[in-house]
C-alpha positions in Angstrom: -14.4 -9.7 -24.1 -14.6 -12.3 -21.3 -13.5 -11.6 -18.0 -12.8 -14.4 -15.8 -15.8 -16.8 -15.1 -16.2 -15.4 -11.5 -16.7 -11.8 -12.6 -20.3 -10.9 -13.2 -21.2 -7.8 -15.1 -22.4 -6.0 -11.5 -20.8 -6.3 -7.7 -21.8 -5.4 -4.8 -19.0 -5.4 -1.2 -21.8 -8.3 0.1 -21.6 -10.1 -3.4 -18.1 -9.9 -3.0 -17.2 -11.2 0.4 -20.1 -13.7 -0.4 -17.9 -15.0 -3.5 -14.4 -14.6 -1.5 -16.1 -17.0 1.1 -17.2 -19.5 -1.2 -14.2 -19.5 -3.1 -11.5 -19.8 0.1 -13.9 -22.6 1.4 -13.8 -24.3 -2.0 -10.5 -24.2 -1.9 -9.0 -24.9 2.1 -11.8 -27.6 2.3 -12.5 -29.2 -0.9 -8.3 -30.1 -1.5 -8.2 -27.1 -4.3 -4.7 -26.9 -5.7 -3.8 -23.5 -3.0 -0.6 -22.6 -4.6 -2.2 -22.6 -8.1 -4.9 -20.1 -7.2 -2.2 -17.9 -5.7 -0.7 -17.9 -8.9 -4.2 -16.8 -10.8 -5.0 -14.5 -8.0 -1.5 -12.9 -8.6 -1.6 -12.6 -12.4 -5.2 -11.5 -12.0 -3.7 -8.6 -9.8 -1.3 -7.8 -12.5 -3.7 -7.6 -15.0 -6.1 -4.7 -13.4 -3.2 -2.9 -12.4 -1.9 -2.3 -16.0 -5.4 -2.5 -16.6 -6.1 0.8 -14.4 -2.8 2.2 -14.8 -3.1 2.6 -19.0 -3.5 6.0 -19.9 -5.6 5.1 -23.4 -7.8 3.0 -20.6 -7.9 6.1 -17.6 -9.0 8.4 -20.9 -11.3 6.7 -22.1 -12.6 6.3 -18.5 -12.4 9.6 -17.8 -14.2 10.6 -20.6 -17.2 8.8 -19.7 -17.5 9.5 -16.8 -17.7 13.6 -18.1 -20.7 12.2 -20.1 -22.5 11.9 -17.2 -21.1 13.3 -14.9 -21.2 10.8 -11.3 -22.8 7.8 -12.8 -24.3 4.5 -11.1 -24.4 1.7 -12.3 -27.4 -0.9 -12.2 -25.6 -2.7 -9.1 -25.4 1.2 -7.3 -21.6 1.4 -7.8 -20.9 4.8 -8.4 -17.7 6.5 -10.2 -17.2 9.8 -10.6 -13.5 12.2 -11.8 -11.7 13.1 -8.4 -8.4 15.0 -7.7 -5.9 12.2 -6.5 -2.2 13.2 -5.9 -1.7 16.6 -5.5 1.2 18.0 -4.6 2.6 21.6 -3.6 5.4 23.6 -4.6 7.1 25.2 -1.5 10.1 26.2 -2.9 8.4 29.3 -4.6 6.9 30.8 -1.7 9.4 32.7 -0.7 9.4 32.1 2.8 12.8 33.0 4.6 13.0 30.0 7.5 11.9 27.0 4.9 15.0 26.3 3.7 16.2 26.4 7.3 13.3 24.3 8.4 13.7 21.7 5.2 18.0 21.2 6.2 16.4 21.3 10.2 14.3 18.5 8.9 17.3 16.3 6.9 19.5 17.0 9.8 17.2 15.4 12.2 16.3 12.4 9.9 19.7 11.8 9.1 20.1 11.4 13.6 17.3 9.4 13.6 18.6 7.1 11.0 22.4 6.4 12.8 21.0 6.5 16.4 18.3 3.3 14.7 21.1 2.0 12.8 23.0 1.8 15.8 20.1 0.8 18.6 19.8 -2.2 16.1 23.3 -3.8 17.2 22.6 -3.8 20.8 23.4 -6.6 22.5 19.8 -8.4 23.7 20.8 -8.2 27.2 21.4 -4.1 26.8 24.2 -2.1 26.6 25.2 0.5 29.8 26.0 3.8 28.3 26.3 7.2 29.8 24.4 10.4 28.6 24.9 14.4 28.8 24.4 14.5 33.1 26.7 11.9 33.5 23.5 9.5 34.4 24.2 5.8 33.7 21.1 4.5 31.2 21.0 1.2 30.5 19.8 0.9 26.6 17.9 -2.1 24.9 17.8 -3.1 21.2 14.8 -2.5 19.2 11.4 -5.3 19.6 11.4 -6.4 16.1 8.0 -8.0 14.9 7.0 -9.2 11.8 4.5 -11.4 9.8 5.1 -14.4 7.1 3.3 -14.1 4.2 4.2 -15.4 1.0 5.3 -12.9 -2.7 4.5 -14.1 -6.0 6.7 -13.7 -9.0 5.2 -13.8 -12.0 7.2 -15.0 -15.2 
């Protein structure tokens, strides 16, 4: 099986960083078609995501890891089994106040969401409101920040 030409049999983090910088330099300074590279990267990411998520691949990898217990490649990469995604089911603990706490939490989340929705509608110049105790307070909308990036939708 042939992997993309930039990927060699072994890679250290330092080598990955060097190759990445070389590719970026070649693209940005060499007049390469940037959007074609964006597309290829997105496709490669999707390919890797699907391979890693496949249960047959995961089972084969875990079976091979089990043979070695802890595997270290010639380049020094360590591959070992681990427990991930641990969850706990608290419903069977029979703790009397647990459900009350959950209900209080859900109520608090609902109230916070309502307040956030309201605060987004406050005008930029602020709004005077009267709070508990009759105090007049000027409130303002939340500060909104964002970062411009791009998205790729593979066909």
